[in-house]
C-alpha positions in Angstrom: 73.0 222.3 -26.9 75.6 224.4 -24.7 74.2 222.1 -21.6 74.9 218.9 -23.4 78.5 220.2 -24.2 79.2 220.9 -20.7 77.8 217.6 -19.3 80.1 215.8 -21.9 83.2 217.8 -20.7 82.2 217.4 -16.9 81.6 213.7 -17.7 85.2 213.4 -19.2 86.9 215.5 -16.6 85.4 213.1 -14.1 86.7 210.0 -16.1 90.1 211.4 -16.2 90.3 212.1 -12.5 89.0 208.6 -11.7 91.6 207.0 -13.9 94.5 209.2 -12.6 93.5 208.4 -9.0 93.7 204.7 -9.7 96.9 205.0 -11.2 98.1 206.9 -8.2 96.9 204.7 -5.6 97.1 201.3 -7.6 99.1 199.8 -4.6 96.6 200.8 -2.2 93.6 199.6 -4.5 95.1 196.1 -4.8 95.4 196.0 -1.0 91.6 197.1 -0.8 90.7 194.3 -3.2 92.8 191.7 -1.5 91.5 192.4 1.8 87.9 192.2 0.5 88.1 189.2 -1.5 87.7 186.8 1.7 84.6 188.7 2.7 83.2 188.5 -0.9 83.9 184.6 -0.6 82.4 184.6 2.9 79.3 186.2 1.5 79.0 183.9 -1.5 79.4 181.1 0.6 76.3 182.4 2.8 74.3 183.0 -0.1 74.9 179.4 -1.6 73.8 178.0 1.9 70.9 180.1 1.6 69.9 178.9 -1.7 70.3 174.9 -0.6 67.9 175.7 2.3 65.2 176.4 0.1 
C-alpha cells in the first residue's frame, strides 16, 4: 500500500515538473515544433509515395 502511494506521489511530481518546464520553455517548444513540422511533412510525403508504389 505504501509503495502505491509513493508511486502516485512520484508520478504527480513528475507531471507537475513537466508542466512547469513546458510553461517556462513555451517559446522554445514552439520553435522546435515549427522546425520539425517540415520534416514531418516530408516524411508523410515519402510514406504516401511508398504506399502508392505497392
